[in-house]
C-alpha positions in Angstrom: -85.6 -61.6 157.4 -82.1 -62.0 155.8 -82.7 -65.7 155.4 -85.8 -65.2 153.3 -83.7 -63.6 150.6 -81.0 -66.4 150.8 -83.0 -69.6 151.5 -80.4 -71.8 149.8 -77.6 -70.3 152.0 -79.7 -70.8 155.1 -80.6 -74.3 154.1 -84.3 -73.5 154.4 -87.3 -74.1 152.3 -90.0 -71.4 152.0 -92.3 -73.4 154.3 -89.5 -73.8 156.9 -88.6 -70.1 156.7 -92.3 -69.1 157.1 -92.7 -71.4 160.2 -89.5 -70.0 161.7 -90.6 -66.4 161.0 -94.0 -67.0 162.6 -92.5 -68.7 165.7 -90.0 -65.8 166.2 -93.0 -63.5 166.4 -94.9 -65.5 169.0 -94.3 -63.3 172.0 -96.2 -61.1 174.4 -94.7 -58.2 176.3 -96.5 -56.4 179.1 -94.9 -53.3 180.7 -95.3 -53.1 184.4 -96.6 -50.3 186.6 -95.7 -49.6 190.2 -98.6 -49.7 192.6 -100.5 -52.3 190.6 -101.0 -55.8 192.0 -97.7 -57.7 191.6 -96.3 -54.8 189.6 -98.2 -55.7 186.4 -102.0 -56.1 185.7 -101.6 -57.8 182.3 -99.1 -60.5 183.1 -98.2 -61.3 186.7 -96.5 -64.0 188.7 -97.2 -64.1 192.4 -94.6 -65.0 195.0 -95.5 -68.7 194.8 -94.8 -68.7 191.0 -98.4 -68.8 189.8 -98.5 -67.1 186.3 -101.7 -65.3 185.3 -102.3 -63.6 181.9 -105.2 -61.1 181.5 -107.0 -61.9 178.2 -107.8 -59.1 175.8 -111.5 -58.0 175.8 -112.1 -59.4 172.3 -111.0 -62.9 173.4 -112.8 -63.1 176.8 -115.7 -65.0 175.3 -113.4 -67.7 174.0 -110.8 -68.0 176.8 -112.3 -66.3 179.9 -110.9 -63.2 181.6 -107.6 -64.8 182.6 -105.3 -67.6 181.6 -103.4 -69.4 184.3 -100.4 -71.7 184.1 -100.7 -74.8 186.3 -97.0 -75.3 186.6 -95.2 -72.8 188.9 -92.8 -70.4 187.3 -89.3 -70.0 188.8 -86.7 -67.4 188.2 -83.1 -68.4 188.8 -81.4 -65.1 188.2 -82.0 -62.2 190.7 -84.9 -64.2 192.2 -84.9 -62.3 195.5 -84.9 -58.9 193.8 -87.9 -60.0 191.7 -89.7 -61.4 194.7 -89.2 -58.2 196.7 -90.6 -56.1 193.8 -93.7 -58.4 193.5 -94.4 -58.2 197.2 -94.1 -54.4 197.2 -96.2 -54.1 194.0 -93.4 -52.4 192.1 -93.2 -52.4 188.4 -92.1 -55.6 186.6 -92.2 -56.0 182.8 -92.8 -59.5 181.5 -92.0 -61.0 178.1 -93.4 -64.4 177.1 -91.6 -65.8 174.1 -91.3 -69.1 172.1 -88.1 -70.7 171.1 -88.8 -72.8 168.0 -85.5 -74.6 168.1 -86.1 -76.0 171.6 -89.9 -76.1 171.3 -90.1 -74.2 174.6 -91.8 -71.1 176.0 -89.9 -68.7 178.1 -90.9 -66.0 180.6 -88.5 -63.1 181.2 -89.0 -60.5 184.0 -87.2 -57.2 183.9 -87.4 -53.8 185.6 -85.6 -50.5 185.6 -82.7 -50.0 188.1 -82.8 -46.6 189.9 -80.1 -44.2 188.9 -77.6 -43.4 191.7 -78.3 -40.2 193.7 -75.0 -38.7 192.9 -72.7 -39.3 189.9 -69.3 -37.8 190.5 -67.7 -35.4 188.0 -64.3 -36.2 186.4 -62.7 -33.6 188.7 -64.2 -35.2 191.8 -63.0 -38.6 190.6 -59.5 -37.3 190.0 -59.4 -35.7 193.5 -60.7 -38.8 195.3 -57.4 -40.7 195.2 -56.0 -43.3 192.8 -58.2 -43.9 189.8 -57.8 -46.6 187.2 -59.7 -45.8 184.0 -60.5 -48.5 181.4 -61.6 -47.2 178.0 -63.7 -49.8 176.1 -64.4 -47.8 172.9 -64.9 -49.8 169.7 -61.8 -51.2 168.2 -59.4 -50.9 171.1 -59.1 -51.3 174.8 -57.0 -48.9 176.9 -56.2 -49.0 180.6 -54.9 -45.7 182.0 -53.0 -45.7 185.2 -51.6 -42.4 186.5 -48.2 -43.3 185.1 -48.6 -45.6 182.0 -50.9 -46.7 179.3 -51.7 -50.2 178.2 -53.0 -50.3 174.6 -54.5 -53.3 172.8 -54.8 -53.3 169.0 -58.2 -53.9 167.4 -57.0 -57.0 165.6 -56.5 -58.9 168.8 -59.4 -57.3 170.8 -60.6 -60.4 172.6 -57.2 -61.8 173.7 -55.9 -58.4 174.4 -59.0 -57.5 176.5 -58.5 -60.6 178.6 -54.8 -59.9 179.1 -55.6 -56.3 180.1 -58.4 -57.3 182.5 -55.9 -59.8 184.1 -53.4 -56.9 184.4 -56.1 -54.7 185.9 -56.9 -57.4 188.5 -53.3 -57.9 189.5 -52.9 -54.1 189.7 -55.9 -53.8 191.9 -54.6 -56.5 194.2 -51.2 -55.0 194.4 -52.1 -51.3 194.8 -55.5 -51.2 196.6 -57.3 -48.9 194.2 -60.5 -47.6 195.5 -62.3 -47.1 192.2 -62.5 -48.5 188.7 -63.8 -46.1 186.2 -65.3 -47.6 183.0 -65.8 -45.5 179.9 -67.7 -46.6 176.8 -69.0 -44.6 173.9 -70.2 -45.3 170.4 -67.5 -43.1 168.9 -64.3 -45.0 167.8 
């Protein structure tokens, strides 16, 4: 929407902006539900990659009850996790979206990851042995070892973060630390 107020800065005409605006809103999201066939009744992909979209009631007369893609869909990231969910009829949320720059449609699959059964308290972590804490709050990166601090100033965040992570890796290799504790909050 910011580009609409600054068409000249965005190098867009009103017609180009309207087309871009319309294309960016061409998407369909369907939340999944465990226990339903393939984890989603509205949009689903079977194990062979066959995509089927349930048509809303008002459009059934025009398109039929379901639309089907003739080309198989393939997920490259976490494919086996997705396939296991589909076979077990576990919830999968799908988002179909259009990329106007590339002129392509995309299908994204997502699901909630279960929370761990037990999250240790700070005291339990402290008593479990050597702990390396890495604080990733906005504007700085701090790595705390039991003996010393490594502080990276906000102005060099990216380079400092890389250096700190390299130091963390070297420290892990040299000292066999059993746990890395990551902290992140919205407070600075």
